[in-house]
C-alpha positions as CSV (number, residue, x, y, z in Angstrom):
1,M,0.0,0.2,0.3
2,N,2.8,2.5,0.9
3,L,4.6,1.9,-2.6
4,T,0.9,2.3,-4.5
5,F,0.2,5.6,-2.6
6,L,3.6,6.7,-3.1
7,L,3.5,5.9,-6.9
8,E,0.0,7.7,-7.3
9,L,0.7,10.4,-5.7
10,I,4.1,11.0,-8.0
11,S,1.3,9.9,-10.6
12,Y,-1.1,13.1,-10.1
13,T,1.8,15.6,-8.2
14,I,4.0,15.5,-11.5
15,P,1.1,16.1,-13.8
16,A,0.1,18.9,-11.6
17,L,3.6,20.8,-11.4
18,V,4.1,20.1,-15.5
19,V,0.6,22.1,-15.4
20,A,1.7,25.0,-13.2
21,A,5.5,25.5,-14.9
22,L,3.2,25.3,-18.1
23,S,1.0,28.1,-16.5
24,Y,3.7,30.7,-15.2
25,V,5.2,30.9,-18.1
26,Y,2.6,31.5,-20.7
27,F,1.2,34.1,-17.6
28,D,4.2,35.3,-17.8
29,A,4.2,35.9,-21.1
30,I,0.9,37.5,-21.3
31,L,1.7,39.9,-18.2
32,K,4.7,41.1,-20.0
33,R,2.9,41.4,-23.2
34,Q,0.0,43.6,-21.2
35,S,2.8,45.8,-19.6
36,Q,4.0,46.6,-22.6
37,R,0.8,48.0,-24.2
38,D,0.0,49.3,-20.4
39,K,3.3,51.5,-20.7
40,Y,2.5,52.4,-24.6
41,I,-0.6,53.2,-24.0
42,I,0.8,55.8,-20.9
43,D,3.1,57.0,-23.1
44,S,0.7,58.0,-25.7
45,L,-1.6,59.5,-22.9
46,Q,1.7,62.0,-22.2
47,N,2.4,63.1,-25.4
48,N,-1.2,64.1,-25.8
49,K,-0.9,65.2,-22.6
50,T,1.7,67.8,-23.4
51,I,0.1,68.5,-26.8
52,D,-3.0,69.8,-25.0
53,T,-0.7,72.4,-23.3
54,I,1.4,73.6,-26.1
55,A,-2.3,74.3,-27.2
56,L,-3.2,76.3,-24.2
57,R,-0.1,78.3,-24.2
58,L,-0.7,79.0,-27.8
59,Q,-4.3,79.9,-27.0
60,A,-3.2,81.9,-23.8
61,Y,-0.4,83.9,-26.6
62,E,-3.5,84.8,-29.0
63,R,-5.6,85.8,-25.8
64,L,-2.7,88.2,-24.4
65,T,-2.4,89.2,-27.4
66,I,-5.9,90.4,-28.0
67,F,-5.9,92.1,-24.7
68,I,-3.0,94.3,-25.5
69,E,-5.0,95.4,-29.2
70,R,-7.6,95.5,-27.0
71,I,-5.9,98.3,-23.9
72,D,-4.4,99.8,-26.8
73,L,-5.3,103.7,-25.9
74,Q,-6.0,104.8,-29.8
75,K,-8.0,101.4,-30.1
76,L,-9.6,102.0,-26.3
77,L,-10.4,105.3,-27.0
78,L,-12.9,104.9,-30.3
79,R,-14.6,101.5,-28.5
80,I,-15.2,103.6,-25.5
81,Q,-17.9,106.4,-26.8
82,L,-18.2,109.4,-24.4
83,Q,-21.6,109.3,-22.8
84,T,-20.5,112.0,-20.2
85,D,-19.7,115.9,-19.4
86,D,-18.0,114.9,-16.4
87,K,-14.0,113.6,-17.1
88,A,-14.4,112.1,-14.0
89,L,-16.5,109.4,-15.4
90,Y,-15.0,109.0,-19.1
91,S,-11.6,108.5,-17.2
92,L,-13.5,105.6,-14.9
93,A,-15.1,104.0,-18.0
94,L,-11.9,103.3,-19.1
95,I,-10.3,102.4,-16.6
96,Q,-12.9,100.3,-15.7
97,H,-13.1,99.3,-18.7
98,I,-8.8,98.3,-18.8
99,T,-9.6,96.0,-15.6
100,Q,-12.2,94.0,-16.8
101,E,-10.2,93.3,-19.3
102,Y,-7.0,92.2,-17.8
103,E,-9.3,90.3,-15.3
104,Y,-11.2,88.4,-17.9
105,N,-7.3,87.7,-18.8
106,I,-5.8,87.1,-15.6
107,S,-5.8,83.2,-15.9
108,Q,-3.5,83.2,-18.3
109,Q,-0.5,84.0,-15.5
110,V,-0.1,80.6,-15.9
111,Y,0.7,79.4,-19.1
112,V,3.4,82.5,-19.8
113,S,6.8,83.4,-17.9
114,E,6.7,85.3,-15.0
115,E,8.5,88.0,-16.9
116,L,6.3,88.4,-19.8
117,W,3.4,88.5,-17.3
118,T,4.8,91.4,-15.7
119,L,5.6,93.2,-18.4
120,L,2.4,92.7,-19.6
121,T,0.5,94.0,-16.2
122,Q,3.2,96.7,-15.9
123,H,2.0,97.9,-19.2
124,K,-1.7,98.0,-18.0
125,N,-0.7,99.8,-15.2
126,A,1.2,102.3,-17.0
127,I,-2.0,103.0,-19.4
128,V,-3.7,103.4,-16.4
129,S,-1.9,105.5,-15.0
130,L,-1.7,108.0,-18.1
131,I,-5.4,108.6,-18.2
132,Q,-5.6,109.4,-14.0
133,R,-2.8,112.1,-14.7
134,S,-4.0,113.1,-18.0
135,S,-7.7,113.5,-16.1
136,N,-6.1,115.6,-12.6
137,L,-4.9,117.8,-15.2
138,H,-6.4,121.5,-14.3
139,N,-6.6,122.8,-17.6
140,I,-8.8,119.6,-18.8
141,D,-12.2,120.0,-18.4
142,N,-14.2,118.2,-20.0
143,P,-14.1,114.6,-21.4
144,L,-13.3,115.5,-25.3
145,N,-10.3,117.4,-23.6
146,L,-9.3,114.3,-21.7
147,Q,-9.8,112.5,-25.3
148,H,-8.0,114.3,-27.4
149,L,-4.5,114.6,-24.7
150,L,-4.8,110.8,-24.3
151,I,-5.1,110.4,-27.7
152,K,-1.7,112.6,-28.1
153,E,-0.4,110.8,-25.3
154,S,-1.3,107.3,-27.1
155,Q,2.1,108.4,-29.3
156,T,4.2,107.2,-26.3
157,M,2.6,104.5,-25.4
158,A,2.6,103.0,-29.1
159,N,6.4,101.8,-27.9
160,S,5.2,100.1,-25.2
161,T,2.1,98.5,-26.8
162,S,4.7,97.4,-30.2
163,I,7.2,95.9,-27.4
164,C,4.7,93.7,-25.3
165,L,3.2,92.7,-28.5
166,T,6.7,91.7,-29.8
167,A,7.5,90.2,-26.7
168,I,4.1,87.7,-26.6
169,K,5.3,86.9,-30.5
170,T,8.9,86.1,-29.6
171,E,7.1,83.5,-26.8
172,A,5.1,82.0,-28.7
173,K,7.3,81.0,-31.6
174,Q,9.4,78.6,-28.9
175,Y,6.1,76.9,-28.8
176,L,5.3,76.9,-32.4
């Protein structure tokens, strides 16, 4: 009985060990192929994420270009009509428009360099400061005179606007 039991045990154990070894080899090959496939998918997703980031950056540069164009003093004065006889109200309307444009685009600073964002913010602040200084002059007594003075002063701001636009284009070219 001892010998038959031992032979019976071996007859069941050897096929079980063969099946276990074959299963290990087969499933190991499947898992390797699956991990390679998963790695390929992850790499593809990461590359797509990079493309999306580039698209977001380019969209940010586009929006900031529009922002600079919209706060350009000459274009702003043409867009904001004289609807009051009070120079303070007119200057406030101009400043509010610039502030709204800035706040609308403030999230774009995430996608551009800190230097570019600082340059654009300084440009916006210079325009607001120019409007405030011009509005506080004693010889400016109505919005029409303020508008004429700002049109003359806008020539000095044209260089700053050009610098901002060039900086945006230069930084955007890195992603094209």
